[in-house]
C-alpha angles and dihedrals in degrees: 000000000000115000123208106186116206127194141163104066127129145111120322135167121247110279092028131117138237134178120213121202130199121191118197135183110269095242089055097042092052099052104030134077109242126215149149128243132178139204124200122198111284093007136100122257110267138192115259102174137335144168116247125226089261093055099255123119135249126200136188110249090240093062102036111128092016106059128051127192118206139162140215108209093191092057095036087232134135122201137202114203109198119194133174090023119200131201088250089063088069108120146107107281120213131198114221135195118187140171112179093189091058092035091239122149120163131179134198121230092259131248128226121241115185122185111193143128 
């Protein structure tokens, strides 16, 4: 059972910032594309930000300019820096590691982010 361990969620006021972290086993981190997804109540899970196979990044239009995905290869950790948070960013955020060639697709347990006054 692969474990992706997320941390850093919580309650923040509109305009505030949070940084999510996702730690993965080294063998997974090294051969999988890492990304972040979110799911709000009553909505489908959607991509927030992810690395591509070529190492570039991809963002949802709704978070461009506010969120930044990054990675620390020594710590096998991927981060999501979220700035200028809005109430509509409220959701459960999930870390994802996938490798279509190896048919691997792993999810973290999810972490709640709530943006509210």
